RODRENBA-990025 format. One record per residue: residue number from 1; residue in one letter; x, y, z negated of N, C-alpha, C in turn. Coordinates in steps of 0.05 Angstrom, whole numbers, always signed. Layout:
N
[NUM, A, [X, Y, Z], [X, Y, Z], [X, Y, Z]],
...
# end
This chain:
200
[1, M, [+17, -24, +0], [+0, +0, +0], [+17, +25, +0]],
[2, T, [+8, +46, +13], [+24, +70, +17], [+8, +94, +8]],
[3, V, [+21, +113, -5], [+10, +139, -11], [+28, +160, +2]],
[4, L, [+16, +177, +18], [+30, +199, +31], [+28, +224, +13]],
[5, S, [+50, +236, +6], [+50, +260, -11], [+62, +283, +5]],
[6, L, [+45, +301, +14], [+53, +322, +33], [+59, +348, +19]],
[7, F, [+80, +362, +28], [+89, +387, +16], [+97, +381, -13]],
[8, D, [+112, +360, -17], [+118, +350, -44], [+148, +352, -49]],
[9, Y, [+158, +375, -54], [+187, +379, -59], [+196, +367, -85]],
[10, S, [+181, +372, -107], [+189, +363, -133], [+183, +334, -138]],
[11, G, [+163, +323, -125], [+155, +295, -129], [+138, +291, -154]],
[12, T, [+131, +312, -168], [+117, +309, -193], [+89, +297, -190]],
[13, W, [+74, +307, -170], [+46, +297, -167], [+46, +267, -159]],
[14, S, [+65, +260, -142], [+65, +232, -132], [+79, +212, -150]],
[15, R, [+95, +222, -170], [+111, +205, -186], [+96, +182, -199]],
[16, P, [+73, +187, -212], [+59, +164, -224], [+50, +143, -204]],
[17, F, [+45, +151, -179], [+36, +131, -160], [+57, +112, -151]],
[18, R, [+82, +118, -157], [+104, +99, -150], [+102, +73, -166]],
[19, Q, [+86, +73, -187], [+82, +48, -202], [+66, +27, -186]],
[20, V, [+50, +37, -168], [+31, +19, -154], [+32, +20, -124]],
[21, A, [+48, +38, -112], [+48, +40, -83], [+75, +50, -73]],
[22, H, [+78, +47, -48], [+102, +59, -34], [+94, +88, -28]],
[23, V, [+109, +107, -40], [+104, +136, -36], [+122, +147, -14]],
[24, V, [+110, +160, +5], [+125, +174, +26], [+123, +204, +19]],
[25, Q, [+146, +215, +11], [+147, +243, +2], [+156, +261, +25]],
[26, V, [+139, +279, +33], [+143, +295, +57], [+146, +325, +48]],
[27, D, [+168, +337, +56], [+172, +366, +50], [+194, +376, +68]],
[28, I, [+190, +401, +78], [+210, +413, +95], [+237, +415, +82]],
[29, K, [+238, +418, +55], [+263, +420, +41], [+277, +393, +38]],
[30, H, [+263, +372, +44], [+275, +345, +45], [+281, +338, +74]],
[31, G, [+279, +357, +92], [+286, +352, +120], [+264, +341, +137]],
[32, I, [+239, +342, +127], [+217, +331, +143], [+197, +354, +148]],
[33, N, [+194, +361, +174], [+175, +381, +182], [+149, +368, +189]],
[34, I, [+128, +373, +173], [+103, +359, +177], [+91, +364, +205]],
[35, M, [+98, +386, +218], [+86, +392, +244], [+97, +374, +266]],
[36, S, [+121, +362, +261], [+132, +344, +281], [+136, +316, +271]],
[37, W, [+129, +311, +246], [+132, +285, +233], [+112, +265, +245]],
[38, D, [+122, +241, +249], [+105, +219, +260], [+90, +205, +238]],
[39, Y, [+67, +216, +231], [+51, +204, +209], [+38, +177, +217]],
[40, R, [+37, +172, +243], [+24, +147, +252], [+41, +122, +247]],
[41, Q, [+66, +126, +240], [+84, +103, +235], [+77, +88, +209]],
[42, H, [+63, +101, +191], [+57, +89, +165], [+31, +74, +166]],
[43, K, [+30, +50, +154], [+7, +33, +154], [-4, +30, +126]],
[44, N, [-29, +21, +124], [-42, +15, +99], [-40, +39, +80]],
[45, V, [-47, +62, +90], [-47, +87, +73], [-72, +88, +56]],
[46, V, [-68, +84, +30], [-90, +83, +11], [-98, +111, +2]],
[47, G, [-78, +129, -1], [-84, +156, -11], [-66, +177, +1]],
[48, I, [-75, +201, +2], [-60, +224, +12], [-62, +247, -8]],
[49, L, [-39, +257, -16], [-38, +281, -34], [-26, +303, -17]],
[50, A, [-37, +327, -20], [-26, +349, -4], [-27, +375, -20]],
[51, A, [-5, +389, -21], [-3, +415, -35], [+10, +435, -17]],
[52, P, [-5, +443, +5], [+7, +462, +24], [+14, +488, +12]],
[53, P, [+33, +503, +23], [+41, +529, +12], [+17, +547, +8]],
[54, C, [+17, +560, -16], [-6, +577, -23], [+0, +607, -19]],
[55, T, [+24, +613, -12], [+32, +642, -11], [+13, +659, +5]],
[56, D, [+2, +649, +27], [-15, +666, +44], [-44, +663, +38]],
[57, F, [-51, +647, +17], [-79, +642, +9], [-85, +652, -19]],
[58, A, [-66, +650, -37], [-72, +655, -66], [-81, +683, -71]],
[59, V, [-101, +686, -88], [-112, +712, -94], [-92, +731, -107]],
[60, S, [-71, +719, -119], [-50, +735, -132], [-35, +752, -111]],
[61, G, [-36, +745, -86], [-23, +760, -65], [-42, +774, -46]],
[62, A, [-66, +779, -55], [-87, +790, -37], [-79, +817, -24]],
[63, Q, [-62, +832, -38], [-55, +859, -27], [-38, +856, -1]],
[64, Y, [-26, +832, +3], [-9, +828, +26], [-24, +813, +49]],
[65, W, [-49, +806, +45], [-64, +791, +65], [-65, +805, +92]],
[66, P, [-73, +831, +93], [-75, +845, +119], [-49, +843, +135]],
[67, E, [-26, +847, +121], [+0, +846, +135], [+5, +818, +145]],
[68, K, [-1, +798, +129], [+4, +770, +137], [-14, +762, +160]],
[69, D, [-39, +771, +159], [-57, +765, +181], [-47, +777, +207]],
[70, K, [-35, +800, +205], [-25, +814, +229], [+0, +802, +241]],
[71, D, [+19, +793, +223], [+45, +784, +234], [+46, +754, +239]],
[72, G, [+25, +740, +234], [+24, +711, +241], [+29, +692, +219]],
[73, R, [+37, +702, +195], [+43, +683, +173], [+18, +668, +164]],
[74, T, [-5, +681, +164], [-30, +668, +156], [-36, +645, +176]],
[75, A, [-33, +651, +201], [-39, +631, +222], [-21, +606, +219]],
[76, Q, [+4, +610, +212], [+22, +588, +207], [+13, +571, +184]],
[77, S, [+4, +584, +162], [-5, +569, +139], [-31, +554, +145]],
[78, I, [-48, +566, +160], [-73, +552, +168], [-66, +527, +184]],
[79, A, [-47, +529, +202], [-39, +506, +218], [-29, +483, +201]],
[80, L, [-15, +489, +179], [-6, +468, +161], [-29, +454, +147]],
[81, V, [-49, +469, +139], [-72, +457, +126], [-87, +440, +146]],
[82, R, [-90, +449, +170], [-104, +434, +191], [-89, +408, +198]],
[83, K, [-62, +409, +196], [-46, +385, +200], [-53, +364, +179]],
[84, V, [-56, +373, +154], [-64, +355, +133], [-91, +341, +140]],
[85, L, [-110, +357, +149], [-136, +346, +156], [-134, +326, +179]],
[86, E, [-116, +332, +198], [-111, +315, +221], [-100, +288, +211]],
[87, I, [-82, +288, +192], [-70, +264, +181], [-91, +248, +166]],
[88, V, [-107, +262, +151], [-129, +248, +136], [-148, +235, +156]],
[89, E, [-155, +249, +176], [-174, +238, +196], [-162, +213, +210]],
[90, Y, [-137, +213, +215], [-124, +190, +228], [-123, +166, +209]],
[91, H, [-115, +169, +185], [-110, +147, +167], [-135, +138, +152]],
[92, Q, [-155, +155, +149], [-179, +148, +135], [-173, +134, +108]],
[93, P, [-158, +148, +90], [-150, +135, +65], [-174, +131, +46]],
[94, R, [-170, +115, +26], [-191, +111, +6], [-196, +137, -10]],
[95, F, [-174, +152, -15], [-177, +177, -29], [-157, +197, -17]],
[96, W, [-164, +223, -19], [-146, +244, -11], [-152, +269, -26]],
[97, A, [-132, +285, -31], [-136, +310, -45], [-117, +332, -35]],
[98, L, [-128, +355, -31], [-113, +379, -22], [-115, +399, -45]],
[99, E, [-92, +409, -54], [-90, +427, -77], [-82, +455, -69]],
[100, N, [-94, +475, -81], [-86, +503, -77], [-97, +519, -100]],
[101, P, [-83, +540, -108], [-94, +558, -128], [-118, +574, -117]],
[102, A, [-133, +586, -135], [-156, +602, -127], [-147, +623, -107]],
[103, G, [-163, +625, -86], [-156, +644, -65], [-175, +642, -41]],
[104, R, [-164, +645, -17], [-181, +647, +7], [-178, +624, +26]],
[105, I, [-166, +602, +17], [-160, +580, +35], [-186, +569, +48]],
[106, E, [-207, +568, +33], [-232, +558, +43], [-244, +576, +65]],
[107, K, [-239, +602, +62], [-248, +621, +82], [-232, +619, +107]],
[108, C, [-206, +615, +104], [-188, +613, +127], [-190, +587, +141]],
[109, V, [-197, +566, +126], [-200, +539, +138], [-228, +529, +131]],
[110, P, [-248, +537, +146], [-276, +531, +139], [-282, +501, +139]],
[111, E, [-264, +485, +151], [-268, +456, +150], [-268, +445, +121]],
[112, L, [-257, +460, +103], [-255, +452, +75], [-282, +456, +60]],
[113, R, [-299, +472, +71], [-324, +478, +58], [-340, +452, +54]],
[114, G, [-351, +449, +30], [-366, +425, +24], [-349, +403, +14]],
[115, K, [-322, +407, +13], [-304, +386, +4], [-291, +393, -23]],
[116, R, [-298, +415, -35], [-287, +423, -61], [-298, +403, -82]],
[117, M, [-280, +392, -98], [-288, +372, -117], [-280, +377, -146]],
[118, L, [-260, +394, -150], [-250, +398, -177], [-235, +424, -180]],
[119, S, [-238, +437, -203], [-220, +459, -210], [-210, +456, -238]],
[120, F, [-187, +466, -244], [-175, +462, -270], [-154, +482, -276]],
[121, H, [-146, +484, -301], [-122, +498, -310], [-103, +477, -321]],
[122, P, [-77, +481, -319], [-59, +461, -331], [-64, +455, -361]],
[123, C, [-74, +476, -376], [-79, +471, -404], [-102, +452, -409]],
[124, D, [-118, +445, -388], [-139, +425, -390], [-127, +397, -394]],
[125, F, [-102, +394, -386], [-89, +368, -386], [-63, +368, -402]],
[126, G, [-61, +386, -422], [-39, +384, -440], [-15, +402, -435]],
[127, D, [-15, +417, -413], [+7, +436, -407], [-3, +463, -415]],
[128, P, [+10, +476, -435], [-2, +500, -448], [+0, +526, -432]],
[129, Y, [-10, +527, -408], [-11, +552, -392], [-34, +551, -373]],
[130, T, [-41, +574, -362], [-64, +576, -344], [-55, +581, -316]],
[131, K, [-69, +569, -297], [-66, +574, -268], [-89, +560, -255]],
[132, R, [-109, +575, -248], [-133, +562, -237], [-127, +550, -210]],
[133, T, [-132, +524, -209], [-125, +508, -186], [-149, +493, -176]],
[134, I, [-152, +490, -150], [-176, +477, -139], [-167, +454, -121]],
[135, L, [-182, +432, -122], [-177, +409, -105], [-200, +404, -87]],
[136, W, [-194, +399, -62], [-213, +391, -41], [-207, +362, -33]],
[137, G, [-226, +348, -23], [-221, +322, -13], [-242, +301, -19]],
[138, Y, [-233, +277, -23], [-250, +255, -31], [-234, +238, -50]],
[139, F, [-242, +238, -75], [-227, +223, -96], [-245, +221, -121]],
[140, N, [-236, +206, -140], [-250, +204, -165], [-245, +229, -182]],
[141, P, [-265, +246, -186], [-260, +271, -200], [-263, +269, -230]],
[142, F, [-268, +245, -240], [-272, +242, -269], [-246, +238, -284]],
[143, L, [-231, +259, -286], [-205, +258, -299], [-209, +262, -329]],
[144, V, [-194, +247, -345], [-195, +251, -374], [-179, +276, -382]],
[145, R, [-193, +295, -393], [-180, +320, -400], [-171, +320, -429]],
[146, R, [-147, +331, -433], [-135, +333, -460], [-128, +363, -464]],
[147, P, [-148, +379, -469], [-143, +408, -470], [-126, +417, -494]],
[148, V, [-109, +437, -488], [-93, +450, -509], [-96, +480, -505]],
[149, T, [-89, +494, -526], [-90, +524, -525], [-67, +534, -508]],
[150, P, [-72, +551, -488], [-50, +562, -472], [-33, +581, -488]],
[151, E, [-7, +580, -483], [+11, +597, -498], [+15, +623, -482]],
[152, R, [+14, +645, -497], [+18, +671, -484], [+47, +680, -490]],
[153, V, [+64, +681, -470], [+92, +686, -474], [+101, +714, -464]],
[154, C, [+82, +729, -452], [+88, +756, -444], [+62, +772, -443]],
[155, S, [+64, +797, -438], [+39, +814, -437], [+20, +805, -415]],
[156, Q, [+30, +793, -394], [+13, +784, -372], [+1, +757, -377]],
[157, G, [+12, +742, -396], [+1, +716, -402], [+22, +694, -402]],
[158, S, [+20, +675, -384], [+36, +651, -385], [+64, +655, -374]],
[159, W, [+80, +634, -376], [+108, +635, -367], [+110, +639, -337]],
[160, L, [+88, +632, -322], [+88, +636, -293], [+91, +666, -286]],
[161, Q, [+75, +683, -301], [+77, +711, -296], [+104, +723, -304]],
[162, K, [+116, +711, -324], [+142, +720, -334], [+164, +716, -313]],
[163, L, [+160, +696, -296], [+181, +689, -276], [+188, +713, -259]],
[164, G, [+168, +725, -247], [+172, +748, -229], [+190, +740, -205]],
[165, G, [+197, +760, -189], [+215, +755, -167], [+203, +740, -144]],
[166, K, [+218, +740, -121], [+209, +727, -97], [+228, +706, -87]],
[167, S, [+246, +697, -104], [+267, +678, -96], [+254, +650, -91]],
[168, E, [+268, +634, -75], [+258, +607, -70], [+256, +590, -96]],
[169, K, [+276, +594, -114], [+275, +580, -139], [+250, +587, -155]],
[170, T, [+243, +612, -155], [+219, +621, -169], [+194, +608, -157]],
[171, K, [+193, +608, -130], [+170, +596, -117], [+168, +567, -123]],
[172, E, [+191, +553, -124], [+191, +525, -130], [+180, +519, -158]],
[173, L, [+189, +536, -178], [+179, +532, -205], [+149, +537, -207]],
[174, R, [+139, +557, -193], [+111, +563, -194], [+94, +541, -181]],
[175, S, [+105, +527, -162], [+89, +508, -147], [+90, +479, -158]],
[176, V, [+107, +474, -178], [+109, +447, -189], [+82, +439, -201]],
[177, T, [+73, +415, -194], [+48, +405, -205], [+51, +400, -235]],
[178, P, [+32, +408, -251], [+33, +403, -280], [+34, +373, -285]],
[179, T, [+52, +364, -302], [+55, +335, -307], [+30, +322, -320]],
[180, G, [+17, +337, -337], [-7, +326, -350], [-29, +321, -330]],
[181, F, [-33, +340, -312], [-53, +336, -291], [-45, +313, -272]],
[182, A, [-19, +312, -265], [-10, +291, -247], [-16, +263, -258]],
[183, Q, [-11, +259, -284], [-16, +233, -296], [-46, +228, -297]],
[184, A, [-62, +248, -305], [-91, +244, -307], [-103, +238, -280]],
[185, F, [-93, +251, -259], [-104, +246, -232], [-98, +218, -224]],
[186, F, [-73, +209, -229], [-66, +182, -222], [-83, +161, -237]],
[187, E, [-87, +165, -262], [-104, +147, -278], [-132, +145, -266]],
[188, A, [-143, +167, -258], [-170, +167, -247], [-171, +153, -219]],
[189, Q, [-150, +154, -204], [-150, +142, -177], [-142, +112, -178]],
[190, K, [-135, +101, -201], [-128, +73, -203], [-150, +55, -191]],
[191, I, [-175, +64, -192], [-197, +47, -183], [-193, +39, -154]],
[192, Y, [-180, +56, -138], [-177, +51, -110], [-156, +29, -105]],
[193, F, [-138, +26, -124], [-118, +4, -122], [-128, -21, -134]],
[194, R, [-144, -19, -155], [-155, -43, -168], [-173, -58, -149]],
[195, Q, [-188, -44, -133], [-206, -56, -114], [-190, -73, -94]],
[196, K, [-165, -65, -89], [-149, -79, -69], [-136, -104, -80]],
[197, N, [-123, -102, -103], [-107, -124, -112], [-113, -134, -141]],
[198, N, [-131, -119, -155], [-140, -128, -181], [-118, -132, -201]],
[199, I, [-97, -115, -200], [-75, -120, -219], [-71, -97, -238]],
[200, I, [-85, -74, -234], [-80, -51, -252], [-100, -52, -275]],
# end
């Protein structure tokens, strides 16, 4: 069984799935460009995880949207999301999920409308900070939540706001999937593997 994990530089979201499946980790920083990657080579794809870049969609950068719409950056990001949907359509996995923070992705990619299944903050799953995140797709949404009180580390709120800057390192830190959510999501999707081999 195979799980495709798209735009997965850190490997955090897909890490728990390595217990039960072969994980194919795809990210441009690992030398794999999803736009030219041959996704048809993989067989028996049970699940697909996708966390496409949020820079051109997240509400936190709304003041830059007009500029990005004009210079083509938004169009490039839309193409990445549509590539995910193309891969999902081809493989027809048992479950799939596309993650992005609150923003305009659904407006930019109307194909996502009607597919929103879950929203959460990392503190809902044990990581003490807030970042409203939304998941679209088809998966078991009944995750066990283990809420904790978010920690306020600066006047703006969580450590994410404290990072500041536009460096690649900062962007990587901001985009890492919360470990508590990653584990809870995996636990909820075990049903799709149990149906196959009855060993989990």
